[in-house]
C-alpha positions as CSV (number, residue, x, y, z in Angstrom):
1,X,1.5,-7.4,36.5
2,X,2.9,-10.9,36.3
3,X,1.8,-12.7,33.1
4,X,1.4,-16.9,33.5
5,X,2.3,-18.9,30.7
6,X,-1.0,-19.1,29.3
7,X,-1.1,-15.4,28.6
8,X,2.2,-15.0,26.9
9,X,1.1,-17.9,24.4
10,X,-2.1,-16.1,23.9
11,X,0.1,-13.1,23.5
12,X,2.5,-14.3,21.2
13,X,-0.3,-15.9,18.9
14,X,-2.0,-12.6,18.6
15,X,1.3,-11.4,17.7
16,X,1.8,-13.9,14.8
17,X,-1.1,-13.5,13.5
18,X,-0.4,-9.8,13.4
19,X,3.4,-11.0,11.6
20,X,1.5,-13.0,9.1
21,X,-1.4,-10.6,8.1
22,X,1.4,-8.2,7.3
23,X,2.9,-10.5,4.9
24,X,-0.1,-12.0,3.3
25,X,-3.2,-9.5,3.8
26,X,-0.9,-6.0,3.5
27,X,-0.1,-6.4,-0.6
28,X,-3.6,-6.9,-1.3
29,X,-4.6,-3.4,-0.1
30,X,-3.6,-1.3,-2.9
31,X,-1.4,1.8,-2.0
32,X,1.5,0.3,0.4
33,X,1.5,3.8,2.1
34,X,-2.0,3.7,3.4
35,X,-2.2,0.0,4.1
36,X,-2.2,-0.7,7.9
37,X,1.0,-1.8,9.9
38,X,0.5,-5.2,11.3
39,X,4.2,-5.6,12.1
40,X,4.6,-2.3,14.1
41,X,0.8,-2.9,15.5
42,X,2.7,-6.0,16.9
43,X,5.5,-4.9,17.8
44,X,3.5,-2.0,19.9
45,X,1.1,-4.5,21.6
46,X,4.1,-6.1,22.8
47,X,6.1,-3.1,23.6
48,X,3.1,-1.8,25.9
49,X,3.1,-4.7,27.8
50,X,7.4,-4.4,28.2
51,X,9.9,-2.8,29.5
52,X,11.5,0.1,27.5
53,X,14.7,-1.9,26.7
54,X,12.8,-4.8,25.9
55,X,11.1,-3.0,24.0
56,X,13.9,-1.0,22.0
57,X,15.3,-4.9,21.1
58,X,11.9,-5.8,19.6
59,X,11.7,-2.4,17.6
60,X,15.2,-3.4,16.7
61,X,14.5,-6.5,15.5
62,X,11.1,-5.9,13.5
63,X,12.7,-2.8,11.8
64,X,15.7,-5.0,10.8
65,X,13.1,-7.1,9.2
66,X,11.4,-4.1,7.3
67,X,14.8,-3.1,6.0
68,X,15.6,-6.4,4.9
69,X,12.3,-5.8,2.3
70,X,13.5,-2.4,1.2
71,X,17.3,-2.4,1.2
72,X,17.8,1.3,-0.3
73,X,16.7,2.2,3.1
74,X,18.4,0.0,5.4
75,X,18.7,1.2,8.9
76,X,16.3,4.0,8.8
77,X,13.3,1.5,9.8
78,X,15.8,-0.2,12.7
79,X,16.6,2.7,14.3
80,X,12.9,4.3,14.0
81,X,11.3,1.2,14.9
82,X,13.7,1.3,18.1
83,X,12.9,4.7,19.1
84,X,9.1,4.2,19.0
85,X,9.6,1.1,20.3
86,X,11.4,2.0,23.4
87,X,9.1,5.0,23.4
88,X,5.5,2.7,23.6
89,X,7.0,0.7,26.7
90,X,8.0,4.1,28.0
91,X,4.6,5.7,27.7
92,X,2.5,3.0,29.2
93,X,3.0,5.1,32.5
94,X,1.9,8.4,31.1
95,X,-1.2,6.6,29.1
96,X,-3.7,5.0,30.4
97,X,-3.6,0.9,28.8
98,X,-7.2,0.1,29.5
99,X,-8.9,2.5,27.5
100,X,-9.8,1.9,23.7
101,X,-9.8,5.3,22.4
102,X,-5.9,6.0,24.3
103,X,-4.8,2.8,23.1
104,X,-5.4,3.9,19.3
105,X,-4.4,7.0,19.7
106,X,-1.2,5.8,21.2
107,X,-0.8,3.2,18.1
108,X,-1.7,6.0,15.6
109,X,0.8,7.9,17.1
110,X,3.5,5.4,16.9
111,X,2.8,5.2,13.1
112,X,3.5,8.6,12.8
113,X,6.3,9.0,14.5
114,X,7.9,5.8,13.1
115,X,7.3,7.2,9.7
116,X,8.7,10.6,10.8
117,X,11.7,8.9,11.8
118,X,12.0,7.2,8.5
119,X,11.5,9.9,6.3
120,X,14.2,12.0,8.0
121,X,16.6,9.1,8.5
122,X,16.4,7.5,4.6
123,X,15.4,10.9,2.7
124,X,11.7,11.8,1.5
125,X,9.7,9.3,-1.0
126,X,7.4,10.1,-4.1
127,X,5.4,12.4,-2.4
128,X,8.1,14.4,-0.9
129,X,8.0,15.2,3.0
130,X,5.0,17.4,3.2
131,X,3.4,15.0,1.2
132,X,4.5,12.2,3.6
133,X,4.2,13.7,6.6
134,X,0.4,15.6,6.5
135,X,-1.4,12.8,3.9
136,X,-0.1,9.5,3.4
137,X,1.7,9.1,7.4
138,X,-2.1,10.4,9.0
139,X,-3.7,7.9,6.4
140,X,-1.5,5.1,7.4
141,X,-1.7,5.9,11.3
142,X,-5.2,5.8,11.1
143,X,-5.7,2.4,9.4
144,X,-3.7,0.7,11.9
145,X,-5.6,2.2,14.3
146,X,-8.9,1.1,13.0
147,X,-7.2,-2.2,12.8
148,X,-5.8,-1.5,16.2
149,X,-9.4,-1.1,17.8
150,X,-10.7,-4.6,15.8
151,X,-7.6,-6.5,16.9
152,X,-7.9,-5.3,21.1
153,X,-11.7,-5.8,20.8
154,X,-11.4,-9.2,19.4
155,X,-8.5,-10.2,21.6
156,X,-9.2,-8.5,24.9
157,X,-9.3,-11.5,27.1
158,X,-6.1,-12.9,25.2
159,X,-4.2,-9.5,25.6
160,X,-5.3,-9.5,29.2
161,X,-6.7,-5.6,28.9
162,X,-10.1,-4.6,30.6
163,X,-11.6,-1.8,27.8
164,X,-13.1,0.8,28.4
165,X,-14.6,3.1,25.4
């Protein structure tokens, strides 16, 4: 699929909006383990439209931004986002990108995989391994998938996708 210059600008506008929401709105959600991850959502929306190598580099950069905020776990976010970006780009050949439910499931799975890699690479958080993997990660995956559904429906023309429900 050839993407025109206007399409790229609109995609970057949506990705920029998600980055702003990550730093402006996400802290107001209360408990951060449940708040939707707008940066990961932006990465996944970009990765689904990119080649695996480019998506891995984008994931590494997003992970570095996240690691800069939490320096105690430096490197874990970069590793996790790199793997998730690569897998999302590679998986677009397997999944149907025009289905809203499949998109939301892929995004939820991406959040859970990212959290799992970060947990393994940096050690358990406050709730321990079981609590993080079975309670907090699925809740964050759910909230991020709900936000993804809203973004995909609101900006489907900008993102140049045909959503089937």
